[in-house]
RORODREN-213324 format. One record per residue (C-alpha): residue number from 1; residue in one letter; x negated, y negated, z. Coordinates in steps of 0.001 Angstrom, whole numbers. Layout:
N
{NUM; "A"; {X; Y; Z}}
...
This chain:
458
{1; "M"; {-89077; -90212; 156751}}
{2; "T"; {-92244; -91004; 158595}}
{3; "A"; {-94001; -94306; 158423}}
{4; "V"; {-97258; -94382; 156531}}
{5; "E"; {-100078; -94500; 159060}}
{6; "E"; {-102845; -95157; 156537}}
{7; "V"; {-103399; -98412; 154706}}
{8; "V"; {-101020; -98520; 151751}}
{9; "E"; {-103007; -98596; 148518}}
{10; "L"; {-100117; -98841; 146039}}
{11; "S"; {-96649; -100366; 146244}}
{12; "I"; {-94258; -99323; 143470}}
{13; "V"; {-91291; -101640; 142990}}
{14; "V"; {-88248; -100273; 141174}}
{15; "A"; {-85106; -102352; 140687}}
{16; "T"; {-81954; -100405; 139860}}
{17; "N"; {-78209; -100851; 139614}}
{18; "R"; {-77483; -97176; 139021}}
{19; "P"; {-76754; -94173; 141278}}
{20; "V"; {-79614; -92780; 143358}}
{21; "K"; {-79624; -89497; 141401}}
{22; "V"; {-81042; -91363; 138380}}
{23; "L"; {-84251; -91925; 140367}}
{24; "K"; {-84861; -88231; 141025}}
{25; "E"; {-87225; -87486; 138148}}
{26; "I"; {-89420; -90553; 138404}}
{27; "L"; {-89625; -90339; 142210}}
{28; "T"; {-90609; -86692; 141913}}
{29; "S"; {-93367; -87634; 139446}}
{30; "I"; {-94648; -90322; 141814}}
{31; "F"; {-94523; -87946; 144778}}
{32; "E"; {-96368; -85180; 142918}}
{33; "T"; {-98972; -87166; 140957}}
{34; "S"; {-100002; -90186; 143048}}
{35; "P"; {-103544; -89792; 144438}}
{36; "L"; {-103094; -92974; 146473}}
{37; "T"; {-101311; -93803; 149685}}
{38; "T"; {-98068; -95026; 148167}}
{39; "E"; {-94887; -96799; 149127}}
{40; "V"; {-91885; -96987; 146816}}
{41; "I"; {-89651; -100021; 147258}}
{42; "V"; {-86188; -99485; 145763}}
{43; "I"; {-84122; -102641; 145268}}
{44; "N"; {-80475; -101777; 144723}}
{45; "D"; {-78877; -104438; 142533}}
{46; "D"; {-75351; -102992; 142702}}
{47; "P"; {-73531; -104707; 145589}}
{48; "K"; {-70615; -102259; 145275}}
{49; "R"; {-72811; -99354; 146360}}
{50; "K"; {-75092; -99739; 149370}}
{51; "I"; {-77864; -97164; 149644}}
{52; "S"; {-80179; -96079; 152451}}
{53; "E"; {-83083; -93688; 152989}}
{54; "K"; {-80595; -90946; 153812}}
{55; "D"; {-79415; -90950; 150192}}
{56; "F"; {-82795; -89582; 149105}}
{57; "I"; {-82621; -86465; 151271}}
{58; "V"; {-80608; -84827; 148474}}
{59; "F"; {-83831; -84388; 146472}}
{60; "P"; {-85088; -80932; 147568}}
{61; "N"; {-88519; -81334; 145969}}
{62; "L"; {-89267; -84495; 147926}}
{63; "D"; {-90115; -83632; 151502}}
{64; "F"; {-91165; -87040; 152727}}
{65; "S"; {-91496; -85845; 156301}}
{66; "T"; {-94506; -83664; 155476}}
{67; "N"; {-96364; -86220; 153378}}
{68; "D"; {-97967; -89020; 155361}}
{69; "K"; {-99207; -90665; 152168}}
{70; "F"; {-95752; -91477; 150850}}
{71; "Q"; {-92919; -93601; 152102}}
{72; "I"; {-89817; -95226; 150679}}
{73; "S"; {-88139; -98520; 151576}}
{74; "I"; {-84720; -99756; 150526}}
{75; "L"; {-83433; -103270; 149883}}
{76; "N"; {-79793; -103935; 148954}}
{77; "N"; {-78871; -107141; 147126}}
{78; "D"; {-75702; -108863; 148317}}
{79; "S"; {-74731; -109560; 144708}}
{80; "N"; {-75954; -108589; 141264}}
{81; "K"; {-79110; -110672; 140802}}
{82; "G"; {-80988; -109043; 137921}}
{83; "P"; {-84517; -107604; 137666}}
{84; "G"; {-86447; -110847; 138144}}
{85; "Y"; {-84915; -111697; 141514}}
{86; "S"; {-84969; -108054; 142626}}
{87; "R"; {-88636; -107504; 141843}}
{88; "N"; {-89571; -110706; 143643}}
{89; "R"; {-87915; -109285; 146765}}
{90; "G"; {-90088; -106218; 146381}}
{91; "V"; {-93245; -108299; 146084}}
{92; "E"; {-92404; -110138; 149294}}
{93; "I"; {-92353; -106978; 151437}}
{94; "A"; {-94967; -104924; 149564}}
{95; "K"; {-97788; -103643; 151787}}
{96; "G"; {-99970; -102149; 149067}}
{97; "S"; {-103240; -103577; 147797}}
{98; "Y"; {-101840; -103164; 144282}}
{99; "I"; {-98272; -103544; 143038}}
{100; "L"; {-96696; -101632; 140136}}
{101; "F"; {-93282; -102405; 138612}}
{102; "I"; {-91335; -99586; 136973}}
{103; "D"; {-87864; -98809; 135619}}
{104; "D"; {-85623; -96226; 137230}}
{105; "D"; {-85482; -93529; 134552}}
{106; "D"; {-88764; -93441; 132655}}
{107; "E"; {-91710; -91025; 132838}}
{108; "I"; {-94901; -91628; 134793}}
{109; "D"; {-98107; -89838; 135752}}
{110; "L"; {-100205; -91591; 138389}}
{111; "S"; {-103091; -89099; 138270}}
{112; "I"; {-105375; -91503; 136415}}
{113; "L"; {-105354; -93811; 139437}}
{114; "G"; {-107550; -91301; 141276}}
{115; "C"; {-110611; -93110; 139904}}
{116; "L"; {-109377; -96582; 140860}}
{117; "N"; {-111384; -96946; 144046}}
{118; "E"; {-114445; -95338; 142485}}
{119; "V"; {-114512; -97742; 139538}}
{120; "N"; {-113439; -100951; 141256}}
{121; "N"; {-110804; -102084; 143694}}
{122; "N"; {-111159; -105835; 143273}}
{123; "A"; {-109689; -106311; 139801}}
{124; "D"; {-106812; -108780; 139644}}
{125; "I"; {-105085; -106680; 136969}}
{126; "V"; {-105487; -103039; 135961}}
{127; "C"; {-104435; -102114; 132390}}
{128; "L"; {-102918; -98644; 131938}}
{129; "G"; {-101547; -96534; 129091}}
{130; "F"; {-98042; -97197; 127785}}
{131; "E"; {-95890; -95593; 125107}}
{132; "D"; {-92197; -95303; 124356}}
{133; "T"; {-90115; -92445; 123045}}
{134; "S"; {-89321; -94287; 119820}}
{135; "G"; {-93010; -94433; 118958}}
{136; "V"; {-92828; -98171; 118262}}
{137; "F"; {-94367; -99617; 121418}}
{138; "T"; {-97742; -98300; 122515}}
{139; "N"; {-100814; -100017; 123885}}
{140; "Y"; {-103326; -97261; 123135}}
{141; "D"; {-104773; -99253; 120245}}
{142; "L"; {-105079; -102263; 122536}}
{143; "Q"; {-106839; -100207; 125192}}
{144; "S"; {-109317; -98876; 122628}}
{145; "K"; {-110437; -102463; 121990}}
{146; "L"; {-111157; -103080; 125678}}
{147; "P"; {-114111; -101903; 127799}}
{148; "N"; {-113470; -98351; 129038}}
{149; "R"; {-113231; -98027; 132814}}
{150; "E"; {-115172; -101209; 133237}}
{151; "C"; {-114254; -104594; 134626}}
{152; "F"; {-114238; -107542; 132241}}
{153; "E"; {-113157; -111164; 132091}}
{154; "S"; {-109609; -112129; 131166}}
{155; "E"; {-110538; -113812; 127882}}
{156; "I"; {-111277; -110398; 126329}}
{157; "L"; {-107679; -109296; 126936}}
{158; "Q"; {-106300; -112643; 125772}}
{159; "I"; {-108254; -112375; 122516}}
{160; "A"; {-106815; -108896; 121928}}
{161; "F"; {-103306; -110295; 122228}}
{162; "I"; {-104098; -113335; 120072}}
{163; "N"; {-105253; -110891; 117400}}
{164; "N"; {-101683; -109592; 117517}}
{165; "T"; {-102174; -106066; 118725}}
{166; "F"; {-98911; -106833; 120462}}
{167; "L"; {-97825; -109280; 123144}}
{168; "P"; {-97732; -108179; 126809}}
{169; "A"; {-93943; -107851; 126866}}
{170; "Q"; {-93838; -104762; 129110}}
{171; "I"; {-94517; -105002; 132837}}
{172; "Q"; {-94985; -101266; 133457}}
{173; "P"; {-98574; -100699; 132240}}
{174; "Y"; {-100203; -103082; 134699}}
{175; "L"; {-101200; -103004; 138344}}
{176; "F"; {-101427; -106390; 140030}}
{177; "H"; {-103522; -107061; 143120}}
{178; "K"; {-101103; -108435; 145691}}
{179; "S"; {-103564; -110979; 147080}}
{180; "F"; {-104020; -112319; 143529}}
{181; "L"; {-100244; -112759; 143101}}
{182; "E"; {-99944; -114486; 146468}}
{183; "E"; {-102916; -116774; 145923}}
{184; "N"; {-101550; -118007; 142594}}
{185; "K"; {-97855; -118001; 143540}}
{186; "I"; {-96953; -115740; 140614}}
{187; "R"; {-93363; -114562; 140570}}
{188; "F"; {-90774; -113425; 138045}}
{189; "P"; {-88344; -115966; 136602}}
{190; "D"; {-84823; -115517; 137934}}
{191; "A"; {-83698; -113853; 134716}}
{192; "Y"; {-82285; -110643; 133261}}
{193; "V"; {-84323; -110715; 130037}}
{194; "G"; {-87780; -112025; 129146}}
{195; "E"; {-88978; -111930; 132741}}
{196; "D"; {-91673; -109285; 132141}}
{197; "L"; {-93564; -111260; 129507}}
{198; "A"; {-93302; -114454; 131549}}
{199; "F"; {-94778; -112749; 134624}}
{200; "N"; {-97578; -111142; 132592}}
{201; "T"; {-98380; -114441; 130897}}
{202; "M"; {-98745; -116310; 134172}}
{203; "A"; {-100883; -113501; 135608}}
{204; "M"; {-103137; -113317; 132543}}
{205; "L"; {-103651; -117080; 132529}}
{206; "K"; {-104944; -117033; 136101}}
{207; "C"; {-106678; -113670; 136477}}
{208; "R"; {-110457; -113446; 136605}}
{209; "I"; {-111302; -109749; 136534}}
{210; "I"; {-109457; -106992; 134637}}
{211; "L"; {-109997; -103232; 134689}}
{212; "N"; {-108966; -100957; 131803}}
{213; "L"; {-108084; -97305; 132502}}
{214; "P"; {-107182; -95614; 129184}}
{215; "G"; {-105035; -92500; 129063}}
{216; "F"; {-101414; -91506; 129545}}
{217; "F"; {-99719; -93322; 132388}}
{218; "Y"; {-96193; -94461; 131467}}
{219; "R"; {-93579; -93487; 128890}}
{220; "Y"; {-90631; -95792; 128372}}
{221; "V"; {-87409; -94036; 127376}}
{222; "S"; {-85822; -95982; 124497}}
{223; "R"; {-82031; -95945; 124356}}
{224; "P"; {-79570; -97704; 122052}}
{225; "G"; {-77572; -98688; 125123}}
{226; "T"; {-80129; -101361; 125956}}
{227; "L"; {-78643; -103451; 123128}}
{228; "K"; {-75990; -104757; 125485}}
{229; "S"; {-78619; -106782; 127337}}
{230; "S"; {-79086; -108987; 124307}}
{231; "Q"; {-75625; -110488; 124297}}
{232; "G"; {-74077; -113460; 126015}}
{233; "V"; {-74822; -117088; 126702}}
{234; "D"; {-76466; -116214; 130020}}
{235; "R"; {-79178; -114186; 128290}}
{236; "S"; {-79961; -117125; 126013}}
{237; "L"; {-80312; -119360; 129061}}
{238; "D"; {-82522; -116718; 130699}}
{239; "L"; {-85034; -117056; 127878}}
{240; "L"; {-85056; -120831; 128179}}
{241; "Q"; {-85690; -120439; 131911}}
{242; "C"; {-88636; -118129; 131209}}
{243; "L"; {-89980; -120611; 128666}}
{244; "L"; {-89665; -123479; 131131}}
{245; "D"; {-91290; -121489; 133965}}
{246; "I"; {-94302; -120598; 131809}}
{247; "N"; {-94679; -124190; 130640}}
{248; "N"; {-94485; -125544; 134194}}
{249; "F"; {-97002; -122934; 135356}}
{250; "K"; {-99365; -123817; 132504}}
{251; "N"; {-99093; -127543; 133278}}
{252; "N"; {-100155; -126896; 136875}}
{253; "I"; {-103422; -125284; 135778}}
{254; "L"; {-106035; -128017; 136095}}
{255; "Q"; {-108187; -126811; 133228}}
{256; "M"; {-107576; -124168; 130567}}
{257; "D"; {-110179; -123067; 128046}}
{258; "K"; {-109539; -122836; 124309}}
{259; "I"; {-108762; -119105; 124350}}
{260; "S"; {-106263; -119408; 127208}}
{261; "N"; {-104579; -122315; 125430}}
{262; "S"; {-104255; -120281; 122232}}
{263; "F"; {-102932; -117263; 124134}}
{264; "C"; {-100348; -119364; 125958}}
{265; "K"; {-99316; -121180; 122768}}
{266; "E"; {-98606; -117875; 120989}}
{267; "I"; {-96333; -116772; 123806}}
{268; "L"; {-94504; -120104; 124058}}
{269; "I"; {-93788; -119919; 120313}}
{270; "F"; {-92627; -116333; 120778}}
{271; "Y"; {-90140; -117404; 123465}}
{272; "Q"; {-88777; -120142; 121230}}
{273; "S"; {-88078; -117465; 118626}}
{274; "L"; {-86508; -115176; 121221}}
{275; "F"; {-84170; -117937; 122327}}
{276; "C"; {-83024; -118650; 118788}}
{277; "M"; {-82532; -114929; 118173}}
{278; "R"; {-80398; -114489; 121293}}
{279; "V"; {-78406; -117676; 120818}}
{280; "L"; {-77328; -116396; 117402}}
{281; "L"; {-75959; -113259; 119053}}
{282; "A"; {-74278; -115250; 121803}}
{283; "D"; {-72474; -117450; 119308}}
{284; "K"; {-68984; -116441; 118248}}
{285; "E"; {-68239; -116077; 114559}}
{286; "S"; {-66746; -119343; 113407}}
{287; "D"; {-65802; -121316; 110329}}
{288; "V"; {-68294; -124070; 111110}}
{289; "P"; {-70107; -124746; 107810}}
{290; "F"; {-73717; -123664; 107569}}
{291; "I"; {-74627; -126648; 105434}}
{292; "S"; {-73772; -129408; 107895}}
{293; "S"; {-75300; -130566; 111187}}
{294; "E"; {-72355; -132816; 112062}}
{295; "Y"; {-71213; -130275; 114661}}
{296; "S"; {-74018; -131511; 116946}}
{297; "N"; {-74995; -135004; 118037}}
{298; "E"; {-77992; -136760; 119528}}
{299; "E"; {-76662; -136265; 123049}}
{300; "D"; {-76891; -132476; 122667}}
{301; "F"; {-80540; -132721; 121629}}
{302; "R"; {-81375; -135226; 124370}}
{303; "L"; {-79897; -132927; 127011}}
{304; "F"; {-82044; -130055; 125709}}
{305; "N"; {-85132; -132246; 125859}}
{306; "D"; {-84340; -133407; 129390}}
{307; "A"; {-84114; -129821; 130622}}
{308; "F"; {-87701; -129218; 129507}}
{309; "N"; {-88778; -132364; 131291}}
{310; "N"; {-87293; -130886; 134489}}
{311; "K"; {-84649; -133601; 134705}}
{312; "H"; {-81841; -131099; 135184}}
{313; "P"; {-81504; -127300; 135408}}
{314; "I"; {-81401; -125065; 132347}}
{315; "K"; {-77926; -123851; 133309}}
{316; "D"; {-76567; -127319; 132443}}
{317; "L"; {-77034; -126417; 128766}}
{318; "R"; {-74379; -123692; 128932}}
{319; "N"; {-71569; -125724; 127375}}
{320; "H"; {-73811; -126773; 124478}}
{321; "I"; {-74964; -123310; 123384}}
{322; "D"; {-72483; -123072; 120501}}
{323; "K"; {-73822; -126304; 119047}}
{324; "Y"; {-77415; -125146; 119365}}
{325; "A"; {-76466; -121854; 117735}}
{326; "N"; {-74969; -123700; 114778}}
{327; "E"; {-78152; -125701; 114302}}
{328; "V"; {-80227; -122531; 114358}}
{329; "K"; {-77833; -120870; 111887}}
{330; "I"; {-78230; -123729; 109432}}
{331; "L"; {-82020; -123604; 109628}}
{332; "C"; {-82194; -119814; 109277}}
{333; "V"; {-79780; -119645; 106345}}
{334; "Q"; {-81704; -122395; 104573}}
{335; "N"; {-84793; -120190; 104865}}
{336; "L"; {-83027; -117009; 103765}}
{337; "L"; {-80935; -118160; 100800}}
{338; "P"; {-83823; -118698; 98334}}
{339; "V"; {-85411; -115288; 98992}}
{340; "L"; {-82123; -113363; 98864}}
{341; "K"; {-80608; -115033; 95810}}
{342; "N"; {-81289; -112064; 93484}}
{343; "F"; {-79821; -109436; 95838}}
{344; "T"; {-76231; -108511; 96623}}
{345; "K"; {-77184; -105933; 99261}}
{346; "V"; {-79746; -106304; 102040}}
{347; "F"; {-81164; -103596; 104310}}
{348; "V"; {-81993; -104686; 107854}}
{349; "F"; {-84616; -102352; 109311}}
{350; "C"; {-84438; -101834; 113097}}
{351; "V"; {-81286; -102196; 115167}}
{352; "G"; {-82335; -104478; 117964}}
{353; "S"; {-81531; -108001; 119030}}
{354; "L"; {-83487; -109514; 116153}}
{355; "G"; {-82040; -107108; 113592}}
{356; "R"; {-78501; -107799; 114696}}
{357; "A"; {-79080; -111564; 114623}}
{358; "I"; {-80559; -111402; 111120}}
{359; "A"; {-77693; -109174; 109956}}
{360; "R"; {-75159; -111789; 111075}}
{361; "L"; {-77031; -114507; 109213}}
{362; "V"; {-77207; -112489; 106011}}
{363; "L"; {-73563; -111393; 106236}}
{364; "E"; {-71902; -114614; 107406}}
{365; "G"; {-74289; -117270; 106114}}
{366; "C"; {-75670; -115732; 102911}}
{367; "K"; {-72558; -113669; 102057}}
{368; "K"; {-74524; -110499; 101298}}
{369; "E"; {-73672; -106865; 102027}}
{370; "V"; {-75727; -105575; 104990}}
{371; "I"; {-76791; -102039; 105878}}
{372; "F"; {-78817; -101247; 109005}}
{373; "V"; {-81761; -98857; 108891}}
{374; "D"; {-83120; -97280; 112058}}
{375; "A"; {-84942; -94118; 113097}}
{376; "M"; {-82443; -93760; 115955}}
{377; "F"; {-79422; -93871; 113640}}
{378; "D"; {-78224; -90482; 114904}}
{379; "K"; {-77782; -91990; 118383}}
{380; "F"; {-74823; -93998; 117076}}
{381; "P"; {-71852; -91572; 116866}}
{382; "T"; {-69787; -93798; 114562}}
{383; "K"; {-72784; -94425; 112254}}
{384; "Q"; {-72008; -98110; 112601}}
{385; "V"; {-73420; -101067; 114522}}
{386; "D"; {-71384; -104263; 114806}}
{387; "G"; {-69058; -102795; 112162}}
{388; "L"; {-71896; -102309; 109664}}
{389; "E"; {-73173; -99010; 108279}}
{390; "I"; {-76415; -97608; 109691}}
{391; "I"; {-78637; -95130; 107840}}
{392; "S"; {-81940; -93369; 108504}}
{393; "P"; {-85280; -94443; 106984}}
{394; "E"; {-85114; -91310; 104828}}
{395; "H"; {-81805; -92451; 103315}}
{396; "L"; {-83412; -95789; 102499}}
{397; "D"; {-85735; -93987; 100069}}
{398; "H"; {-82729; -92891; 98010}}
{399; "S"; {-80916; -96234; 97939}}
{400; "G"; {-81904; -97259; 94419}}
{401; "D"; {-84449; -99672; 93000}}
{402; "S"; {-84921; -103387; 93616}}
{403; "K"; {-84216; -103186; 97320}}
{404; "C"; {-84563; -106051; 99759}}
{405; "V"; {-85542; -104945; 103252}}
{406; "I"; {-85746; -107349; 106186}}
{407; "I"; {-87922; -105707; 108834}}
{408; "C"; {-86939; -106890; 112295}}
{409; "N"; {-89001; -106687; 115435}}
{410; "P"; {-89868; -109702; 117596}}
{411; "Q"; {-93516; -108637; 117511}}
{412; "P"; {-95049; -109227; 114038}}
{413; "A"; {-97665; -106501; 114530}}
{414; "I"; {-94911; -103915; 114753}}
{415; "E"; {-93176; -105339; 111671}}
{416; "K"; {-96432; -105016; 109748}}
{417; "K"; {-96774; -101417; 110886}}
{418; "I"; {-93261; -100599; 109635}}
{419; "A"; {-93919; -102450; 106360}}
{420; "N"; {-97058; -100405; 105741}}
{421; "E"; {-95134; -97196; 106343}}
{422; "I"; {-92445; -98241; 103843}}
{423; "K"; {-95061; -99145; 101212}}
{424; "K"; {-96912; -95875; 101744}}
{425; "K"; {-93709; -93862; 101397}}
{426; "E"; {-92629; -95705; 98247}}
{427; "N"; {-96046; -95180; 96661}}
{428; "S"; {-96010; -91460; 97435}}
{429; "L"; {-92536; -91075; 95893}}
{430; "G"; {-93299; -93257; 92878}}
{431; "L"; {-90573; -95747; 93834}}
{432; "K"; {-90416; -99387; 92867}}
{433; "S"; {-91741; -101595; 95649}}
{434; "S"; {-89068; -103179; 97820}}
{435; "K"; {-89042; -106868; 98619}}
{436; "L"; {-90090; -106908; 102268}}
{437; "I"; {-89259; -109823; 104554}}
{438; "F"; {-90268; -110179; 108194}}
{439; "G"; {-87323; -111189; 110363}}
{440; "S"; {-89624; -112562; 113054}}
{441; "Q"; {-91061; -115071; 110580}}
{442; "V"; {-87595; -116260; 109540}}
{443; "I"; {-86665; -116884; 113170}}
{444; "K"; {-90046; -118374; 114056}}
{445; "E"; {-89887; -121007; 111318}}
{446; "S"; {-86324; -121910; 112276}}
{447; "A"; {-87197; -122033; 115971}}
{448; "M"; {-90092; -124403; 115372}}
{449; "S"; {-87773; -126690; 113408}}
{450; "F"; {-85055; -126559; 116087}}
{451; "F"; {-87377; -127326; 119025}}
{452; "G"; {-88960; -130058; 116910}}
{453; "K"; {-85547; -131577; 116302}}
{454; "C"; {-85005; -131595; 120074}}
{455; "E"; {-88464; -133199; 120468}}
{456; "V"; {-89574; -130415; 122814}}
{457; "V"; {-93333; -130013; 122453}}
{458; "F"; {-95417; -127574; 124498}}
């Protein structure tokens, strides 16, 4: 492969822990559609399998030697470090004016970037189109509320997020000017989950000029297999690390206006909810009563508080996670019991981290029968998740009257969208309206109470 002689306009960072062949389709798309001088930086996060540029010769459609506008660089991690650490390595060596972060097996079309230099090349952040194969996550509505192919100030984007179009939880639909990242020392938290939103939050708090380029750019491929990332104590600690990093970053900003403060507050609350959601999944099923807080003591809460005052690292909380999980359980069940008292069966809509956490609370804490509902139900061969039955949304319509449905997505805007679809379907079929509960609200209220009990205030 020849070195790029021209100035690199775009650096694309892709962290992967899978075989090189997985990258074939997305590399081919980059190679064929990028109108810019581009470098792809592949960070291999699987220490058992070292890769080099020679491994990419197996792709017959990618003749790097004849294209002086494309090059590829390889970094191998010595141990499994996760996406946050890996992407930071990519940022350090990136030569492009702009940096893009992508996954290894999604779909991309860079053609729209052909107008980048014509419109403006000084924006700190460029917003691009994003959708996913499940149809749940898309930012097209967000983009329609922003100036079209024009530069604008960051507060316009922050207001759009405050209005709950959806939070900037995906890293893929944004280009970041490298000089902007360097000037403001913006990096990913060293985490496996939550790192995208944390990075975007820090960038959007400091950016001055944003450019919006509507149109198809990136399609995220949704897979049930991503559920495994939600489990374990380490993932709970990851979210606390992201929360702490954002808070420290915010506290180092000398002056923040009212809109930026509101934007940041929404995201800090969101992370508190995410932590409580994940800690419930990390906790083992136990016989600890849901009605008593005696399992924890003041020392546990003080230690939590000290971590957010930077007195010791987040990882020191590892041995206390079970106790924190019990506190969160108690708070959540106290919120759920009154609204579920007239139901023996509860449908949990959406199999994700939040849905699985809510299902455990309803099953173990409220002693109700639980059935999952998800549009991707056919992707589960056993028709079960965590030992519970899973059905399609269509089957939900034929599940009798007086249903209770807990809609679960960490982003309330998406829950509202699903709720509206359920109501519309029930009206068209002449069905009795279901009792609809938002799982995110249950967790949010419990999270606020838990962090308040620990005297952690942001």
